[in-house]
N, C-alpha and C positions, 0 to 999 in steps of 0.2 A: 367332627366339630358339632357340639350341641346346637339344636335348632335355636335356642335362646341367644347363642353367640352370633349365629347367622342373622338373626333379627336385630342385633345390636343392643339387646337388653343387658347382656353380660359380655365381658371381654377377658381374654387371657391375661394373667398377671405378667409383669415384666420379667420376673424370675422364672416364668414358665410353670409355676406351681399353683394350679387351680385358676379360678376365675374371680372377678369382682363385678359388682353391680355398676353399670355405666350410668344409670339414671337415678342414682341415689340423690336425695335432696332436690328433686326436680318434679315439677308437675308433668306427668306423662300423658301425651296425646297419641292415641292410635291413629294411624294414617291409612287411608283406604284408597284403592284404585277407583277410577270413574265407575266401574261396575260393582263397587261396594265390597271388594275383596280386601281383607287386611293384608297390607304389604310391608308395614314398618311402624316405627315409633319415633316420636320427637319428644325431647325433654327440655323444659324451661326451668332454669335455676330458681330456687327460692332462698339461696344463701349468698347472693352477690358473687357467684363464681364468674371468673373472667369470660368463660364461654357461656353466653346467655342461653343459647340453644345448641343442643346436639341432636343429631338424627341417626337413624339406623345407617349402616354402611351401604354404599351403592351395590345393587344387585340387578339381575335382569328384571325383577319385579319392582324394585325400589330405585327409580331413577329420578333424582331431585329436579332435573331439568325438564321432566315431562309430567310431573305430578303437581296438582294444586290441592292444598289442604281444604277439605270440606266440599270438594266439587261433587262428590257422590250424593250429598244432601242438597246441594244448591242447584243441580242441573235442571230439575223440573221447573223451578222458579225462573231460572235463566232463560229457558226455552219459552216459557209462558210470557214473561215480562220483557223479553228482548234486552236484557241488561245483565251485566256481570260486574260486581264490585270486587276489586283486587286490593287486599290489605297487605300489611307488612308482617303481621304475626298471627299465631294461632289464637291467642286470647281475643284479638280484634274480631276474628271470625266468629268465635263463640258469642261475644257480646252483640255483634251485629245480628246474628240469628235470633238471640233472645229478645232483641228489640224489634223483631219483625222484618229485618232486612235479610231475607232468605237467599239472596243472590250472592252473598259474600263468600270469597275464597281467599287463600293466601299462598304465597310461594313457600318453598321448603328452606327458608333461610338464605336463598340465593336470589339474584335478580331474575326478572323475566328473561327468557331466552327465545330464540327462534323455534326451539323444540316445543315450546308451549303453544305456538300459534295454531297448530291444527285443532287443539282442544278449545282454544278461545274462539275459533271460527264456528264451532258447532252451534246451530241455532241463530247465527248471525246477530249476536247481541252487541249493544253499545257497551264499550269497556270504560268503566270508571275506576281510575287509580286513586285510592284513598290512603294517602301516606302521611307520616308525621311531617311537620313543617321544619324540622331541624335540617342541618346541612346534609346529612346522609340521606334523609328522606327526599329532599329536593333533588339531589344528584340521582337517586334511584328513579324518581318520577321523570326526570329529564331523559334519562337513557331509555326507559320504557316507552315514553311518549314518542321519541324519535323512531324507535323500532316499530311501534304499532302504527304510527301514521304513514311511514314509508311502506308498510305491509298492507296499507289500504283500510285499516280499521277506523271506525268512527268512535268517538268517546270524549272523555274529559279528565281533568285532574282536580282533586281536592287535597289541599295541604292543611292539615289541622293546626290551628294557631296556638301560640303561647306554650309550645312544648308539649301540648296534650296530644294523645292519640285517640282514635275512635272509642276504644275501650274506656278511657277516662271519662269522656263526655257521656257515654251511655250509662256508665256506673253512677254518674251524678244525676241521672234522670233527665238528661238533655237530649232525648231521642229526636224531638222535633227540630232542635238546632242542627243535629246531624243530618236529618232529612233535608233541611233547607240548604245546607252546604252541598249535599249531593245534587240537589236540583240546580244549583248555581255553579256546577263544576266548570272550570275553565276548559274550553275545547282544546284538544291535543295540539293542533298546529300553532295557534296563537300562543299557547303556553311555551312550546319549544322556541318559537321566534323571540318571545320576550326574554326568556332565560339566556339565550345565546347573546342577544344584543346587550343585555345588562352587564356582561363581563367586560365590556369595552368602554373606553372614554371617547365618546363620539365627537368631543371638541378637538381631539387630536386627529388630524387628517390621516396619519398612518394607521392608527387604531381603527378609525372609521373604515379604512380600506380593508383591513383584516376582518372586521365585523361583516362587511359586505361579502367578502369571499367565503366566510364560514356559513353565512345564511344562504348564499347562492348554492353552495355544495349541498346543503340540506334540501333546498327547494328543488334542485335538479333531480333528486331521488324520488320526488313525489310524482304521481301521475300527471300528465300534461294539463288536464282539466282542473284538477285540484290546485296545481301550482299556479295556474292563471288566476284562479279565484283569490289566492292569498298574496299575490304580488303587491297589490295596493297596501295590504297590512304590513308586509315586510319593508316596503319602500318608506312608509310613514314612520315606522319604528327607527329606521336608520337615518332618515332625513335625506333621502335621495329620490330622484325621479324614477317612476316605474320602468322607464325605458332602459335603465341599467340592467334590468332582469331579462331583457330581450335576448334573442338568439345571437346577437352580435357580441354579447359579453359571455365568455365561456371559461371561467376558472376551472381548475381541475375538479372533476366529479369525485365525491367521496366513494361512491360505489364502484366507479370505474377503476379505482386503484386496485380492486380485488377481482372484479368480474372479468377483467380483460387480461390480468397477469396471473397465470397459473403455473409458472415454471417451478415454483417452490411451494407446492400445496402443503407439504408437511410442515414447513415453517409457519404458514398461515394457520394451520390447524392448531399448532402449539400456541400461537399468539391468541387465537380466539378462545382456546381452552383457559388460558391464564386470565382473560377478561372475565369469563364466567366463574372460574374457580381460582381466585387470587391466592388461596392457601397453598397452591402448587408452585408459586413463584420461587420460593426458597429452594425447593427441590431442583427446579430447572437451573437456577443460578449456580448451584453447586457443581453442575456438570457442563454448563455452557456460559459464554459471555456474549455481549452484543455482536461481536465480530462474526460469530457463527450464524447469525441471522442474515448475513449478506446484505442484499438490498433492503431488507426490512430491519436493519440494525437500529435506525432512528425510531421506527415504530415500537421496537422493543424498549428503547430508552424512554419513550413517551409513556408507555405502559408502566414502567418502573416508577416514573414520577407521579403516577396516579391520576393522569389527565384523561380520565375515561370518557369525558365529553368531547375530546378531540375528534374532529370530523373524520379523520382517517381511521381511528379506532371504531367509531360508530359505523363507518362504512363496512368495516370487517365484521362487526357484531351482527349486522343485519343481512350479510351475504349468506343466503341459505345454501350456497354451493360449497361452503367451507364448514367442515364438521367440527363439533365439540367432542373432544376425546374423554373417555373415562380414564381413571388413573392407570389401569392396566394398559390401555392402548397408548396413553401418553408415554409411559415408560418404554414400551416397545418401539415407539417412534423415535424417542431419544436414543435408544440403543442403536437403531438403524442409522441415524444421522451421525452419531459419534463414530461408529464403525467406518462409515464412508469418509469422515473427516480424517481419521488417523491413517487410513489406507492412502489417502491423498498426501498426507504428510510424509509417508514412506517414499513417495515419488519426489516430493518437493525438497526434502532435507538435503539429499546428495547434490542438488543443483544450487544450493544456497552458497554464494561466493563470500558472504559476510560471516559465515559460521566456521569456527575452527574444526579441524578434523576430529579432535578428541570429543568435542561436543556432539558432532554428527554421529559418531560411533555410539556415544552414550544414549542419545535420543532414539536412534534406530533400534538399539537393543531394548530400550525401555518399552517402546511401542510394540515391537515384535514379540518379546518374551513376557511382558507384563500386561500392558493395557489391552491389546487385542484379545488375548486369551480370556481375560476377565470379562470383557464385553461379550464374548462368545458364550460365556456361562450365564449371561443375563445380569451382570453386575454393572451398575452405573458408576463409572469411574470419575472421580473428582477432576474438574477441568484445570489444566495448567497451560497458560498461554505460550509457554516456552516450547511446548511439543508441536 
């Protein structure tokens, strides 16, 4: 395979005859490792292509969940000023640096993950999330704020108003306005608490109870001292006495759902991978349905509904004991799980008293002669609930 294909600059044509340029009609951004080695490329469309950004494929060197665009240029300022500004896009980083905000970096088109945390801890900086104020930006800021605050980071959130992003304001010569917004960043924990509470009608006692349970789950994941400091804030937002957050009130902890239950770690790895890489959801749905996720079936359904700020999903996303899989490892895990499932079906089908003998014979033959051999060859077989 040509090195250009490995780097994601070109790709093989569907008919197998030659290659085509993947980054045509795109502004191309070279992506470097923290040590300033070139590891990949990102391309931003200039022709309204539905894929706004595309990146080089995942490799050992190019791991989107561990890289931050611009970090190799920003790290000196990050260490010196004890601050890191995390943006949503490559152009935001370029404009921030041109305006003198040398601590700016961005993700690789994916949300911040626990794999980014070791890099973010270097130099012990304050983390400022500088995101667009649209729905997607708010959701990304909420998820990142929850993860960072639970992991013990200090920092804040800036949501740029009126549909503008940092690049827009800086391009208009409003660098001082951007600096003011950064100085007045909303601290991470109050931001999370306000956004959680805003989803509920506190005039409805039942919704108020749900709001309290959701906030309590988040608060219980914080360190005891930090939690104690923010109990008055949470109580005021919900309109309850701080005593409700005492030890006598113990709704289920978001993190405990995952740190104490490890019987099906592979299932949790798949779910966490789908949170970080939603583009894999269709692939998983083609070979599994919710029932195969067993006790995590409801969690899978919540994920499919896009409720990424659900406390249980947040608990999973911040659990560093559960791995995020790359595409190759995900497929290998799916193959393993499907093989186990169909072998169990070989044992269960003969004992099924509600199934006719003809259907039993058909299914047993299908699994033995078709499905299991294909799985053994590494082929992900489309799921059929009748098997």
